[in-house]
C-alpha positions as CSV (number, residue, x, y, z in Angstrom):
1,M,58.6,110.8,87.3
2,R,58.5,108.5,90.6
3,Y,55.2,106.8,91.7
4,I,53.0,109.4,93.4
5,D,50.0,108.8,95.6
6,P,47.2,109.9,93.5
7,E,45.4,111.3,96.7
8,I,48.8,113.1,97.5
9,L,49.2,114.6,93.7
10,E,45.5,115.7,94.0
11,K,46.4,117.6,97.1
12,A,49.7,119.1,95.6
13,N,47.8,120.2,92.5
14,K,45.6,122.3,94.5
15,W,48.6,124.4,95.4
16,L,49.2,124.7,91.5
17,T,46.6,127.7,91.2
18,P,46.8,131.4,91.4
19,I,45.8,131.3,95.1
20,F,49.5,130.6,95.7
21,D,52.4,132.8,94.8
22,S,55.0,131.8,92.1
23,D,57.8,130.7,94.4
24,T,55.4,128.2,96.3
25,Q,54.1,126.7,93.0
26,H,57.7,126.4,91.5
27,T,58.7,124.4,94.7
28,I,55.7,122.1,94.5
29,K,56.5,121.3,91.0
30,E,60.1,120.3,91.8
31,L,58.9,117.8,94.6
32,I,56.6,116.5,91.9
33,A,59.4,115.9,89.6
34,Y,62.2,115.0,91.6
35,D,61.1,114.3,95.4
36,S,58.1,112.1,95.9
37,E,58.8,111.2,99.4
38,T,59.2,115.1,100.6
39,L,56.0,115.6,98.5
40,D,54.5,112.7,100.4
41,D,55.3,113.9,104.0
42,S,54.4,117.5,102.9
43,F,50.7,116.5,102.2
44,Y,49.8,113.4,103.6
45,K,47.9,115.2,106.5
46,S,47.4,118.4,107.9
47,L,49.1,120.0,110.8
48,E,47.1,119.9,114.0
49,F,47.2,121.3,117.3
50,G,49.1,119.5,119.8
51,T,50.2,119.7,123.5
52,G,52.0,123.0,122.6
53,G,50.0,124.6,119.7
54,M,50.9,123.7,116.4
55,R,54.4,122.7,115.0
56,G,56.1,121.8,112.0
57,I,58.9,121.6,109.6
58,M,58.7,124.9,107.3
59,G,57.9,124.4,103.7
60,V,55.1,124.0,101.2
61,G,52.0,121.9,101.5
62,D,49.3,121.4,104.2
63,N,51.9,119.6,106.6
64,R,54.2,122.1,106.8
65,I,54.6,125.8,108.5
66,N,54.1,128.5,105.9
67,K,52.1,131.6,105.2
68,Y,49.2,129.9,103.8
69,T,48.8,127.1,106.8
70,L,49.2,130.0,109.1
71,G,47.2,132.5,107.3
72,K,44.5,129.7,107.2
73,N,44.5,129.4,111.0
74,T,44.4,133.3,111.8
75,Q,41.7,133.7,109.2
76,G,39.8,131.0,111.1
77,I,40.6,132.5,114.5
78,S,39.6,136.0,113.3
79,Q,36.2,134.7,112.3
80,Y,35.7,132.8,115.7
81,L,36.6,135.9,117.6
82,K,34.0,138.0,115.9
83,K,31.3,135.2,116.5
84,E,32.5,135.0,120.4
85,F,32.8,138.6,121.0
86,P,30.1,140.5,118.9
87,G,30.2,144.1,118.7
88,E,33.6,144.3,120.8
89,D,36.6,146.0,119.6
90,L,38.8,142.9,119.2
91,K,42.6,143.0,120.2
92,V,45.3,140.6,119.7
93,V,49.0,140.5,120.6
94,I,51.7,138.7,118.4
95,A,55.4,138.0,119.5
96,Y,57.7,135.8,117.9
97,D,61.2,133.9,118.5
98,C,64.5,133.5,117.1
99,R,63.5,131.0,114.3
100,H,64.3,131.2,110.6
101,N,61.1,133.4,109.3
102,S,59.6,133.9,112.6
103,D,59.6,137.6,112.0
104,T,58.1,137.4,108.6
105,L,55.5,135.0,109.4
106,A,54.6,137.0,112.5
107,K,53.9,140.0,110.0
108,V,51.9,137.7,108.1
109,V,49.7,136.6,111.0
110,A,49.3,140.2,111.9
111,D,48.3,141.2,108.4
112,V,45.6,138.8,108.4
113,F,44.1,140.0,111.7
114,S,44.3,143.4,110.6
115,A,42.6,142.7,107.3
116,N,40.0,141.1,109.1
117,G,39.5,144.4,111.2
118,I,41.2,143.3,114.2
119,Q,43.6,145.7,116.6
120,V,46.8,144.0,116.6
121,Y,50.0,144.8,119.0
122,L,53.0,143.2,117.3
123,F,56.4,142.9,119.3
124,S,58.9,144.9,117.2
125,E,61.8,142.3,118.2
126,L,61.9,138.7,119.3
127,R,60.7,138.1,122.8
128,P,60.1,135.2,125.4
129,T,56.9,133.2,125.2
130,P,56.1,133.9,128.7
131,E,56.1,137.6,128.1
132,L,53.6,137.0,125.3
133,S,51.4,135.0,127.9
134,F,51.8,138.0,130.1
135,A,50.7,140.6,127.6
136,V,47.5,139.2,126.7
137,R,46.0,140.2,130.1
138,Y,48.1,143.3,130.6
139,L,47.1,144.6,126.9
140,D,43.6,143.2,127.6
141,C,43.5,141.3,124.6
142,H,41.1,138.7,123.3
143,C,44.0,136.7,122.0
144,G,47.4,136.1,121.5
145,I,49.7,134.3,119.2
146,V,53.7,133.3,119.4
147,L,55.7,132.1,116.4
148,T,57.9,129.5,118.2
149,A,58.9,125.9,117.9
150,S,60.3,126.0,121.4
151,H,63.4,123.4,121.3
152,N,62.7,121.5,118.0
153,P,65.3,121.5,115.5
154,P,66.1,124.4,113.2
155,E,63.9,123.3,110.4
156,Y,60.8,123.8,112.5
157,N,58.5,126.6,113.4
158,G,55.3,126.8,115.1
159,Y,52.1,128.7,116.2
160,K,50.7,128.8,119.7
161,V,47.6,130.4,120.4
162,Y,46.6,132.2,123.9
163,W,43.2,132.9,125.0
164,Q,41.8,135.9,127.1
165,D,43.1,134.4,130.5
166,G,46.7,134.2,128.9
167,G,46.9,130.5,128.8
168,Q,46.9,128.2,125.8
169,L,43.9,126.9,123.7
170,V,41.8,124.5,125.7
171,P,38.2,123.0,125.3
172,P,36.0,124.0,124.1
173,Q,37.6,126.7,122.2
174,D,40.4,124.5,120.6
175,A,37.9,122.1,118.8
176,E,35.7,125.1,117.9
177,I,38.5,127.1,116.5
178,I,39.7,124.0,114.6
179,Q,36.2,123.4,113.1
180,E,36.3,127.1,112.2
181,I,39.8,126.6,110.2
182,N,38.9,123.3,108.6
183,A,35.8,124.8,107.1
184,L,37.9,127.4,105.1
185,D,39.7,127.2,101.8
186,Y,43.0,128.9,101.5
187,A,41.2,131.3,99.0
188,D,39.5,132.7,102.0
189,I,42.4,133.9,103.5
190,N,42.5,137.9,103.8
191,F,46.3,139.1,103.3
192,E,45.4,142.8,102.8
193,A,46.6,144.3,105.8
194,Q,45.1,147.2,107.2
195,E,48.5,148.8,108.5
196,G,46.8,151.3,110.9
197,L,45.5,148.7,112.8
198,I,48.8,147.3,113.6
199,S,51.0,148.7,116.5
200,L,54.4,147.8,117.3
201,I,55.0,147.2,121.0
202,D,58.2,147.1,123.1
203,T,59.4,149.0,126.2
204,D,56.0,149.4,128.2
205,V,55.3,145.9,128.1
206,D,59.0,144.8,128.9
207,N,59.0,146.8,131.9
208,A,55.8,145.7,133.1
209,F,56.7,142.1,132.6
210,A,60.4,142.4,134.4
211,N,58.7,144.2,137.1
212,A,56.1,141.4,137.6
213,A,58.8,138.8,137.4
214,V,60.9,140.3,140.1
215,E,57.8,140.8,142.5
216,N,56.8,137.3,141.9
217,G,60.1,135.5,141.9
218,S,61.8,137.1,144.9
219,F,61.7,136.0,148.3
220,D,63.4,137.9,151.0
221,T,66.9,137.1,150.1
222,P,69.4,139.4,151.9
223,Q,71.8,141.7,149.4
224,A,74.6,139.9,150.8
225,S,73.6,136.6,149.8
226,K,72.8,137.8,146.3
227,D,76.1,139.1,146.1
228,G,77.7,135.8,147.3
229,L,76.2,133.6,144.1
230,K,78.0,133.2,141.0
231,I,75.6,132.5,138.2
232,V,76.4,131.2,134.6
233,F,73.6,131.7,132.2
234,T,73.1,130.6,128.4
235,P,70.0,131.6,126.4
236,L,71.2,128.7,123.8
237,H,70.7,131.3,121.1
238,G,67.2,132.3,121.8
239,T,65.1,134.7,123.4
240,S,65.7,134.8,127.2
241,V,68.8,136.8,126.5
242,T,66.4,140.0,126.2
243,M,65.1,139.4,129.8
244,I,66.6,137.2,132.1
245,P,70.0,139.2,132.5
246,R,67.9,142.3,133.0
247,V,65.5,140.3,135.6
248,L,68.5,138.9,137.7
249,K,70.2,142.4,137.6
250,Q,67.1,144.3,138.7
251,A,66.5,141.6,141.3
252,G,70.1,142.6,142.7
253,Y,72.2,139.6,141.1
254,Q,75.3,141.1,140.0
255,H,77.6,138.2,139.5
256,V,76.2,137.1,135.9
257,T,78.2,135.5,133.5
258,V,76.3,135.2,129.9
259,V,78.0,132.6,127.6
260,E,79.0,134.8,124.7
261,A,79.1,132.2,122.1
262,Q,75.5,131.4,122.7
263,A,74.1,134.8,123.6
264,E,73.1,136.0,120.0
265,P,69.9,134.8,118.8
266,D,70.3,132.3,116.1
267,G,67.8,130.0,114.5
268,D,70.4,127.5,113.3
269,F,71.7,127.2,117.2
270,P,75.4,126.6,116.0
271,T,77.0,125.6,119.0
272,V,74.6,122.9,120.0
273,E,72.9,119.6,118.5
274,S,69.7,120.7,120.2
275,P,68.7,123.8,121.7
276,N,67.0,121.9,124.6
277,P,67.9,122.0,128.1
278,E,66.6,118.7,128.7
279,E,69.8,117.3,127.0
280,P,72.9,117.4,129.2
281,E,75.0,118.4,126.0
282,A,73.0,121.7,125.5
283,L,74.6,122.7,128.7
284,K,78.1,121.8,128.3
285,M,79.6,124.9,127.4
286,A,78.0,126.7,130.2
287,M,78.9,124.1,132.6
288,E,82.4,124.4,131.7
289,I,82.6,127.9,132.1
290,A,81.2,127.4,135.5
291,E,84.1,125.1,136.6
292,K,86.5,127.9,135.5
293,E,84.9,130.6,137.5
294,G,84.0,128.6,140.3
295,A,80.2,129.4,139.8
296,D,77.4,128.0,142.0
297,I,74.6,127.6,139.5
298,V,74.1,127.4,135.9
299,I,70.9,128.1,133.9
300,G,70.2,127.3,130.3
301,T,66.8,128.2,128.8
302,D,65.3,126.7,125.5
303,P,64.7,129.1,122.4
304,D,61.4,130.8,123.5
305,S,62.4,130.8,127.1
306,D,59.6,128.6,128.7
307,R,61.8,125.8,130.0
308,L,65.0,126.0,131.8
309,G,67.6,123.5,132.9
310,I,69.6,124.2,136.2
311,A,73.1,122.7,136.9
312,V,74.4,122.9,140.7
313,R,77.4,121.7,142.5
314,N,77.0,118.3,144.3
315,N,78.4,117.2,147.6
316,L,82.1,116.7,145.5
317,G,81.8,120.3,144.5
318,E,81.0,119.2,140.6
319,M,78.6,120.6,138.5
320,T,75.7,118.2,138.1
321,L,72.3,118.6,135.9
322,L,69.0,118.2,137.7
323,N,66.6,116.8,135.9
324,G,63.0,118.4,135.5
325,N,61.5,116.4,138.2
326,Q,64.1,117.2,140.6
327,A,64.3,120.8,139.8
328,M,60.3,121.0,140.3
329,V,60.3,119.3,143.7
330,V,62.9,121.7,144.9
331,K,61.3,124.8,143.6
332,S,57.6,123.7,144.6
333,H,58.9,122.6,148.3
334,F,60.6,126.2,148.6
335,L,57.4,128.2,147.4
336,L,55.5,126.3,149.8
337,E,57.5,127.1,152.7
338,Q,57.8,130.7,151.8
339,W,53.7,130.4,151.7
340,K,53.7,128.7,155.2
341,K,56.1,131.5,156.6
342,S,53.7,134.2,155.2
343,G,50.7,132.4,156.7
344,K,49.1,132.4,153.4
345,I,48.5,128.6,153.1
346,N,44.6,127.6,153.6
347,A,41.9,125.3,152.7
348,S,41.9,127.2,148.8
349,T,45.6,126.8,148.2
350,F,46.6,124.5,145.5
351,M,49.6,123.5,143.4
352,A,49.4,121.7,140.0
353,S,51.5,119.3,137.9
354,T,51.0,116.7,134.9
355,I,50.3,113.0,134.9
356,V,53.6,112.0,133.7
357,S,55.6,114.0,136.4
358,T,56.9,112.4,139.5
359,P,54.6,111.3,142.1
360,M,57.1,112.6,144.7
361,L,55.4,116.1,144.1
362,K,52.2,115.1,145.3
363,K,53.6,113.5,148.7
364,I,55.1,117.1,149.2
365,V,52.1,119.2,148.3
366,E,49.9,117.4,150.5
367,D,52.3,117.1,153.5
368,Y,51.7,121.0,153.6
369,G,48.0,120.5,153.8
370,V,47.8,121.9,150.1
371,R,45.5,120.7,147.5
372,Y,47.4,118.7,144.5
373,R,45.8,118.8,140.9
374,E,46.9,116.8,138.2
375,G,46.4,117.3,134.5
376,L,47.3,116.1,131.0
377,T,50.9,116.7,129.5
378,G,51.4,120.4,128.6
379,F,51.2,123.6,130.5
380,K,47.8,124.6,129.1
381,W,46.1,122.1,131.5
382,I,47.7,123.8,134.4
383,A,46.7,127.3,133.4
384,K,43.3,126.1,133.0
385,M,43.1,124.9,136.5
386,V,44.0,128.5,137.5
387,K,41.2,129.6,135.3
388,D,38.6,127.0,136.5
389,F,39.2,127.7,140.4
390,P,39.5,131.6,140.4
391,Q,38.4,131.4,144.0
392,E,41.4,129.4,144.9
393,N,45.1,130.6,145.6
394,F,47.7,129.1,143.1
395,V,51.0,128.6,144.5
396,G,52.9,127.4,141.3
397,G,52.9,124.2,139.1
398,G,55.6,122.2,137.2
399,E,56.1,119.4,134.8
400,E,58.8,116.9,134.4
401,S,60.0,118.5,130.8
402,F,61.6,121.5,132.7
403,G,58.9,123.7,132.8
404,F,57.9,125.6,135.9
405,M,55.3,128.5,136.8
406,V,55.5,130.9,140.0
407,G,52.2,132.1,140.7
408,D,49.6,133.2,137.9
409,F,50.6,136.4,136.5
410,V,51.9,134.3,133.8
411,R,49.7,131.6,132.3
412,D,52.1,129.1,130.8
413,K,55.7,127.8,132.0
414,D,57.9,130.9,132.5
415,A,61.7,130.6,132.3
416,V,62.2,134.1,133.2
417,T,60.8,134.0,136.7
418,S,61.8,130.5,137.4
419,T,65.2,131.3,136.6
420,L,65.0,134.1,139.4
421,L,63.3,131.6,142.0
422,A,66.2,129.2,141.4
423,C,68.7,131.7,142.6
424,E,66.8,132.7,145.2
425,I,67.0,129.3,146.5
426,A,70.4,128.6,145.6
427,A,71.7,132.1,147.2
428,Q,69.6,131.5,150.5
429,K,70.9,127.9,150.5
430,K,74.5,128.9,150.0
431,A,74.6,131.7,152.8
432,A,73.1,129.2,155.0
433,G,76.1,127.0,154.2
434,S,74.1,124.4,152.3
435,S,73.5,124.1,148.7
436,M,70.5,123.6,146.4
437,F,71.8,119.8,145.7
438,E,71.8,119.4,149.6
439,Y,68.3,120.6,149.6
440,L,67.3,118.1,147.2
441,Q,68.8,115.2,149.3
442,E,67.2,116.4,152.4
443,L,63.9,116.2,150.3
444,Y,64.6,112.6,149.5
445,N,65.6,111.7,153.1
446,Q,62.1,113.1,154.0
447,Y,60.2,112.1,151.6
448,G,61.7,108.6,149.9
449,Y,63.7,108.2,147.1
450,Y,62.7,108.5,143.6
451,Q,64.4,108.1,140.3
452,E,63.0,109.2,136.7
453,H,64.1,108.2,133.3
454,L,62.6,109.3,129.9
455,V,63.0,107.5,126.7
456,S,62.1,109.4,123.4
457,L,62.0,107.6,120.4
458,V,62.3,109.6,117.1
459,K,59.7,108.1,114.4
460,K,59.6,110.5,111.4
461,G,57.1,111.0,108.7
462,K,54.0,108.9,107.8
463,K,55.6,105.5,108.3
464,G,56.8,106.8,112.0
465,A,53.1,107.9,112.8
466,E,51.7,104.5,111.6
467,E,54.8,102.9,113.9
468,I,53.9,105.0,117.1
469,A,50.1,104.2,116.6
470,N,50.7,100.5,116.4
471,T,53.4,100.9,119.4
472,L,50.3,102.3,121.6
473,K,47.7,99.7,120.2
474,G,49.8,97.0,121.3
475,L,50.4,98.4,124.6
476,R,46.6,99.0,124.9
477,E,45.2,95.9,123.8
478,N,47.7,93.8,125.5
479,P,48.9,95.5,128.4
480,P,52.2,93.8,130.5
481,A,51.3,92.0,133.4
482,E,54.9,92.7,135.0
483,L,57.3,95.4,134.5
484,G,60.9,95.6,136.3
485,G,60.0,92.4,138.2
486,E,57.0,93.9,139.6
487,K,53.3,93.2,139.2
488,V,51.1,95.6,137.2
489,I,48.3,96.4,139.6
490,C,46.7,99.5,138.0
491,F,46.4,100.4,134.2
492,E,45.2,103.7,133.0
493,D,44.0,104.5,129.5
494,Y,43.3,108.3,129.0
495,Q,42.0,107.6,125.5
496,M,39.3,105.4,127.0
497,S,39.1,107.6,130.1
498,T,39.3,104.2,132.2
499,R,41.1,103.2,135.3
500,K,41.4,99.5,135.9
501,D,42.4,97.9,139.3
502,I,43.6,94.7,138.3
503,V,44.0,93.5,141.7
504,V,40.3,94.1,142.8
505,G,39.1,93.6,139.3
506,T,37.3,97.0,139.3
507,E,37.2,99.6,136.6
508,E,36.2,103.7,137.2
509,T,36.2,106.7,135.1
510,I,39.1,109.0,134.8
511,D,37.5,112.8,135.0
512,I,40.4,114.3,132.8
513,P,39.9,115.2,129.1
514,K,40.7,112.2,126.7
515,S,44.3,111.8,125.3
516,N,46.5,108.8,123.8
517,V,48.3,108.3,127.1
518,L,48.8,104.9,128.9
519,I,49.9,104.7,132.5
520,Y,50.7,101.3,134.4
521,Y,51.4,101.4,138.1
522,T,53.2,98.5,140.0
523,D,52.9,96.7,143.5
524,G,56.5,98.1,144.0
525,G,55.3,101.9,143.9
526,S,56.7,102.2,140.0
527,K,54.7,104.5,137.4
528,I,55.3,103.8,133.6
529,A,53.6,106.0,131.0
530,A,53.5,106.0,127.4
531,R,52.3,108.6,125.0
532,P,52.7,110.2,121.4
533,S,54.9,113.6,121.3
534,G,52.2,116.4,120.6
535,T,54.8,118.4,119.4
536,E,57.4,116.0,117.7
537,P,57.4,112.9,115.8
538,K,58.3,111.0,119.0
539,I,56.8,108.3,121.2
540,K,57.8,108.8,124.8
541,F,58.1,106.4,127.8
542,Y,58.1,108.0,131.4
543,M,59.4,105.7,133.9
544,S,59.3,106.6,137.8
545,V,60.5,104.1,140.4
546,Q,60.9,104.5,144.2
547,G,62.5,103.1,147.3
548,S,64.1,103.2,150.6
549,D,67.6,102.5,149.1
550,P,68.7,104.7,146.4
551,E,71.2,102.6,144.9
552,Q,68.7,99.9,143.9
553,L,66.8,102.3,141.8
554,P,68.8,102.4,138.5
555,G,68.4,98.7,138.4
556,K,64.7,99.1,138.6
557,I,64.9,101.3,135.7
558,E,67.0,99.0,133.6
559,S,64.6,96.3,134.3
560,I,61.7,98.1,133.1
561,L,63.7,99.2,130.0
562,A,64.3,95.5,129.0
563,D,60.9,94.7,129.6
564,L,59.7,97.2,127.2
565,N,62.6,96.4,124.8
566,L,63.9,99.9,125.3
567,N,67.5,99.4,126.2
């Protein structure tokens, strides 16, 4: 037997008791005997809630997604709901995506809720995550759960928790629920379902969600303009195939080509290396079809249909992929223009984004006299703004990682409605003799040229987690004086809630929840952020540069990469 850390072995041995089923115990014994490295990674920590809920590799152990870790979460949430809403008839709604084991894990979660006397609405088949967010409020539920790992690799699954407002868990509920969960042992989980409390749902919620998506994502586009738009759509083997073609058709778009090779939901994602629309390779097949068919726009969504990638024709007539920041500013500007035309903009109107997204959005929003709000990475913070300012009118919000939200009928990023919005923009611009790409260039001409770049470094396992922590520690304790040949003039540390003006020598408090994020600003208008991913074993570096000459911007990016040893 190879050396095994005694602490790891003690944790593993707890899973060799009658509390756990025989298959689980057999797998644990195999790991102890033959695979200490996997054993170590399965038990060195417990899975935690991050920016997008809880995600992890499926398998046995405290650091894996399985019936016991999810059962413990659900038991804790059940007990918290009873304390938070005493005497109420508690209701939850559960959805799941195309991931391996998502359907069976969703049933486990439903069983535990019902075993605790809670009414459960369980989608009969896989559904998009934004529909789950919608369903929480539509069905007047106290809580919602979706089983998904978004765009993570096939071996992953996850567990997102939504609250009464339809948004993901935020403070103080998240910490209170985690405390409730951590106080439990696996033996405390009640798996004995009360089947009479579990109801399957489908058509009624589907119809309501589709109708709401069409209502919120349509902007008086003439039918002739819709008829003139050719769309290629790929769900990348995910859930959006259940809703986006329907919504587009219902909104009047008839020329929609679905990429058949990627239309079947499949947790192996066999035609792509990564089912992430942020990766250009993921949309390669759709873009090839678009070239053959002379399509105007390509839409690709991630497996749970909350993010979307967009490709449009550039000035040379070639299909080109918009990055998340570019798509966000186009959609945001279009929405603001529609609100302005309708006379709906007033002092209580606001839009929102995240601290790592392009500074260009703030410039656009404030140009319309609309309040701009910014939160931490993760759409739960944008949804929280909607809840925190109910007297104000929310236009929409976006983030650099391809997420966007139209209005507040869904309280999370929503690729379904955002797909319709993108098609409305493309159709109107084409009918006017322009294009979405030209629209973006017009915005650059008006607000200045911006270029963003993201570097994601994968650092797996316990060793990787230590490397990420040490990298951020070094950047925090020894912040760079220059980046890209420009002097750093401001340094924000969201872990310490401080903003330091290096030129003036002053320090102020940041009124945003604490998070392990560092942001540097230069005298040349560049913005560089570093943070660990909350859902994947990665450290991410976000770069944004600006200037009057777009040809100089790539050089600025390269210089910053060199200073950070990232190129």
